[in-house]
C-alpha positions in Angstrom: 8.9 27.3 -4.4 5.2 27.6 -3.7 3.9 25.4 -0.7 0.1 26.3 -0.3 -1.5 25.3 -3.2 1.1 24.0 -4.6 0.6 23.3 -8.5 2.0 20.2 -8.6 0.4 18.6 -5.2 -3.1 19.6 -6.6 -2.7 17.9 -9.7 -1.2 15.3 -7.6 -4.0 15.0 -6.2 -6.5 14.7 -8.9 -4.5 11.6 -10.1 -5.7 10.4 -7.0 -9.2 11.4 -7.3 -9.5 9.5 -10.7 -8.2 6.2 -9.8 -4.6 7.0 -11.2 -2.6 6.1 -8.0 1.0 5.7 -10.0 0.8 8.5 -11.5 -0.3 10.1 -8.1 2.7 8.9 -6.2 4.9 10.0 -9.5 3.8 13.8 -9.1 4.0 13.6 -5.5 7.1 12.5 -5.1 8.2 15.3 -7.8 7.0 17.6 -5.3 8.7 16.2 -2.6 11.8 16.1 -4.1 11.3 19.7 -5.2 10.9 20.5 -1.3 13.9 18.5 -0.3 16.3 20.8 -2.8 14.6 23.9 -2.0 14.4 23.5 1.4 18.0 21.9 2.5 18.9 25.2 3.8 16.0 27.6 3.9 12.9 28.2 6.7 9.8 26.6 5.4 7.8 26.8 8.0 5.4 29.8 7.8 4.6 29.8 11.4 5.0 33.6 13.2 4.9 32.0 16.3 8.3 32.0 18.4 8.4 28.3 19.2 11.3 26.1 20.0 9.9 23.7 17.4 10.2 26.4 14.1 10.6 24.2 11.5 10.9 21.1 13.1 7.6 19.6 11.8 7.8 16.4 13.3 8.0 17.5 16.7 5.7 19.7 16.2 2.9 17.7 15.4 4.1 14.8 17.4 3.5 17.5 20.0 0.0 18.0 18.8 -1.1 14.9 18.5 -0.1 13.8 21.8 -1.9 16.9 23.7 -5.3 17.2 21.4 -6.1 20.3 22.4 -5.4 22.7 19.2 -3.1 22.4 15.9 0.0 24.4 14.9 -0.3 26.8 14.1 0.9 26.3 10.2 -2.2 24.2 9.9 -4.8 26.9 10.9 -5.4 29.1 7.3 -6.2 25.6 6.1 -8.5 24.8 8.5 -9.9 28.0 8.5 -11.1 27.8 5.1 -12.0 24.8 5.2 -14.4 26.1 8.4 -15.6 29.2 6.8 -17.0 27.2 3.9 -18.7 24.8 6.3 -19.9 27.7 8.7 -21.8 29.5 5.2 -23.9 27.2 5.5 -25.6 28.7 8.3 -24.8 32.5 7.2 -21.7 32.3 9.6 -23.5 32.7 13.4 -21.3 30.2 14.9 -19.0 33.3 14.8 -21.5 34.9 17.6 -21.4 32.0 19.8 -17.5 31.9 19.8 -15.5 33.5 22.7 -11.4 33.0 22.2 -9.6 32.4 24.1 -7.1 35.1 25.9 -4.5 34.1 23.5 -5.5 34.4 20.2 -5.2 38.0 18.6 -7.5 39.1 16.9 -8.0 41.8 14.6 -9.6 45.4 15.9 -13.2 45.7 15.6 -13.7 48.5 12.5 -16.0 50.9 13.2 
């Protein structure tokens, strides 16, 4: 089962956007039901970082909501995709103003 960019959930959001709440909720529940079945005995967490809360979204999100310093690792690709689109408006010049924290691993610059 695909979670990120799931076609069923995208279809649900299209229904919500066109005002068909009942259809959106129906499709959303189909996705959630399939998710529950598929991942009842499997790891669904895409986070590669060793963490005590791996796979426990409820506690992980609560912790991040509480400290409000950053978002869970699993949410970063989604947010980065959105931020990248905004950054295009300034030809990505924001990248010249950002100093990453020491714990963030960056790809080596190719020369």
